N, C-alpha and C positions, 0 to 999 in steps of 0.2 A: 756784615754778618758777625755775630758775637763770637769771640774766640772760645774754643771749647777744648776739653781734654779728651783723650782716647785711651780706652782700656780694652783688652781682649780677654774674654772669659772662655774657659775650657770645660767647665762643668756647670750644671744648672744651679746648684747651691751657691757656687762662687758668683755667678751672674746676678742672682737675687741679692746676695750680700752686698755686691757693689752698688746696686741700685738703692738698697735700703740705707746705705751710708751716704748717698748723694741724691736727695729728692729731685734735684733739677736735671738728673741724668735721663737719657733715653736709650733703649735697646736699639741696636743697629743690625738689621738683617741684610736684605738687599739694598735698602735705602732708596728705593725708587720713588717713594712718596715723601719720606722724612727729609731727605736732602733737598728736594724741591721746596718744601715748606721752610726749611732753614734759609735757603737762598732768598725767599720772599720775606723773611722776617717773621713769619707766623709761628714757627717753632724756634726757640732760642735755648737749647739745652747747654748746660755747663759741661756735660760729659757725655760722650757716646760710648756705650758698652757693646763691643762687637761680639755677637753671639753666633757667628757663622761656623765656628769650630765646635759648637755643642753637639753631642751625639743625638740629634733630633731629626735626622735626615732620612729616616726609614719609612717604608710603607709595608704593612704586614697584616695578615688576617688576625682577627681576634678569635677567642675561643668559641664564640657563638656564630662565627661566619661573617662578621662585619669586617670593616677595614679600619686600621689605625694609621693615621698620617701624621708624621712628625712636623713640628712647627717650622723647621728650617728646610724642609723639602722645597725645591724650587718649583715654580709654576710649570716650567718645561718638563721636569721629571714627573710631576703629578699628571699632566695631560698625556704623557707618553706611556704611563705605567699600564701594562696589559690587564691587570685586575681591575683598575679603575675604569678602563675602557670597556671591559667585559661586563662588570656588575653595576657600574654607575656611569653610563655613557654621557648623560647630560652634564655631569661634573667635568669630564674631559672637554666636552664641547664648550662649556662656559669659560673654562680657563683659556682655551684657544681663541675664543672671541674677545677676551678681555684686554689683550695688549699685543704689541709687536713681539717678534721673536727675541729681540735683544732684551726687552724688559722682562719677558718670561724667564729668560736665562738667569736673571738676577733676583727677581721678586720671589719672596717666600710665602708659604701658606699663612704663617702667623702674621706677617706684615700685611698681607692682603686683607685679613680680617680687621686690621686696625687702621687701614687707610682712611683718610678724612675726605669730606665732601669736596667736590670741585666747583662749588658755587663761587662765582666771581667776586661776590661781596666778602666772602670768607677769606679769600686769598689776597685781597687788596687792602692793605693797611690804612689806606686813606678813606675807606668806607666803614660805616657802622656794621656791626654783626654780633648778634647775641651769642652765637656759637663761639666766636673768638673772644669777644669782650662782653660778658653777660650784662644785660641791662641797657645796652646801647641801642637796641632796636633791630628790626629786620627790614631793610630797605627793599628787599626782593618783593615784598607784598605789593608794592605800588610801582616797582621797577621792572628789571629784567627777570622774568620767571618762566619763560616758555618751557624750560626743561626741569621745572621744580615739581614738588610733591602734589598729588591729588588725594592721597590717603594718609590718615594719621598725622597730618601736620597741625600746626597751631599758629596763633597770632605772633608767636615768638620766633618761629623758624619754619621755612617751607623748603629747605634744602633736601636733596636726595642722597642716599648712600650710593657710592660709585661702584661697588664690587659686583662683578658677574659671578665669581666663584661662590660668594656667600649666598646668592640666590639658589643655586643648586644645592648647597649644603642645607639650606632651610627646608627645601622640598623633601630632603631625605632625613630630617630630624637629627642632624649632626649634633654632637656634644663636644664642647670645647674644654680642654683640660689646661690647667695653669698651676704654677707653683708660686708660693709666697714665702716670706720668712717664717710664717707660722705653719707652713705645710701645704699640701696640695689641695686643689679644689676643682670644681667643674661647673659648667653651665650649659644647658641646652641652647643652641644658637637662636632659637625663637625667643629666648628670654635674655640673650646676651646683649642685645641692643634695646635699651628701654624706650618707651614712648617719649616723644620729644617734649610734650607738655610745656612747662615754663622753665625747663632746665636743659635747653638744647646743647649746652656745653658739656653735659654728662652723656657721653656717647656710648659707653659700655658699662657693664656691671663688674668689670674687673676690679678687685681690691687694689688699693695703692701699693705700688711696688711689685705687682704680679707679672710673671713671665708666662706667656702662652707656651705650652710644651707640645701640644698636639690637638688633633681633631679625630674623633671616632665616629664612623658611620655605622649605625646598627644594620643588621641584615635586613634587606628589603627586597624580596623577589620582584616586586613591581618595578624597582629601579632599573632592572636590566632592560626594560622596554621604555626608555625615556629619551627626552630631547630637550636641548636648550636652544631657544631662538632669540636673537637679539636684533633690534632695529636701531639704527644710528643714522646720523645726518650725512654721513659719507661712507663709502664702501671700505675705505681703509680704516686703520686703527682709530677708534673714537669711543667715547663713553656712550652708553645707551640712552635713548629717549624712551625706550620701553623694552622689556624683555620678559621671558617666561621660561621657567623650568617645569617640565611636565612629565609625569610617568603614568601609564595607563595599563590596566589589565581588563580586557574585554573577553567575555565568553558568551557565545550564543547571542550576541548583540546587547548584552547587559554589562554594565560597568561593575566589576567586582572590587576593584581597588583603583585609587587615583591619588596622585600627589601634584599639587600646584603651588608655585611660588612666583611672585612678580618682582621685577627689578625696575629701578628708575621711577618708581611711583610714590616712594615714601622715604623717610629718614633711615629706614632699615629694610632688609629683605622682607617682602610681604608674603607671609604664608596665607594662601587663599582658602581658609578652612570653610567659610560659608559656601563657596563654590564646590568644594569637595563633598560637603554634606548633601547638596542638591543632586550630585551625580551618582553617589554610591547607591547601587541597586536599581538604577534607572536605565533607560535606553541610551546607547551610544549613538546619538544623532546630533546633527547640526543644531536642531531646535533645542535639545537638552543642553548642549554646550553653551549656546547663547543665553539660555535661562540661568545657567550656573554663573556665567560671567556677570550677568546683570545683578545677581544676588550679591556677589562680592563687591561690585562697583556701586551698589546702592548708597554706600557710605562715602563715596567720592565727593570732595569739595574742590572743584576746579577754580583756578584763578582766571582772569580774563584771557590770558594768552596760552594756557596749557590745557584747555578743555579737550583738545584733540587726543590727549592721552587716554581718556575714557574710551573713545571709539577704537583707538589703536590697541589697547589692552584687550578689549572684547574681541577684536578680530584675531589677535594672537591666540587667545584661548580657543576659539573655534577652529582656526587653521591648524594649529599644532595637534589638538586632540583628534581632529579629523584624520590627519596624517597617521597618527599612532593607531587609530582604529583600523584604517585601511591596511596597515602593515601587521596587524595582530595575527597570531596563528589562528588558522581556521579549524 
């Protein structure tokens, strides 16, 4: 592993200034992904800037009734927060599904958003990978790809985004705030991860030298009746092979509002807007849920070994929306 320096930052402007003066530096939060990548040789920073002392560890209501979540809030604190559990239960469930208790105690919200794919070709330096080394190719196309993307992929990369938390945030239209040497900025999470296209190594729209400072959830009454469901290859801690964040408002058998986002099917959390459009104003029935899922999955392009994800995702949509319908206030 490359030798690296270490600095601790105590304010946001100081952290940004440290990174601005050392382009090969990385911010260090919980380190649950970054340190693993450093051990594997995928990440080779010259300097780690510890940001755990920054005053970004709060969760509070916004003036309009949404929630503001600081970037250094741990996953454990996020999942346990009473207002998150009350107003955005699918977010708490997604965080609890995402990792073991030990990892949740260390991992931070900002770091979770920036974690990198778990594709085996990406983490193995002996293999080609366009995401790690642009222009070298994507061996997953003809190799091991049973847990790779079926939506939004390209011939340059078929890896999936690993975050559970980001799927729930996408369903609720979260906005990511960041700070740069030139001042603050923000990005809707649905635009934060660009399409993979022919530049899979460009994973976010963060400007160079930016520090994520927080995430804002806008008020969404439908989010109070929501659920996150994750399917994995073993019952214990593992990355998803398919997941869904869903929120549903049903009155008199009619869908008044719905939010859907899929995980483990694309290089980014996949907001299922086509499915939402099919459902709004229609009946809350298994047939309607199936039709909505099929409308979203019409664009799926499965590889030889991951076609099961189409059926899995469709079944998740129907099962979770049916459960939410049955639990809706009468």
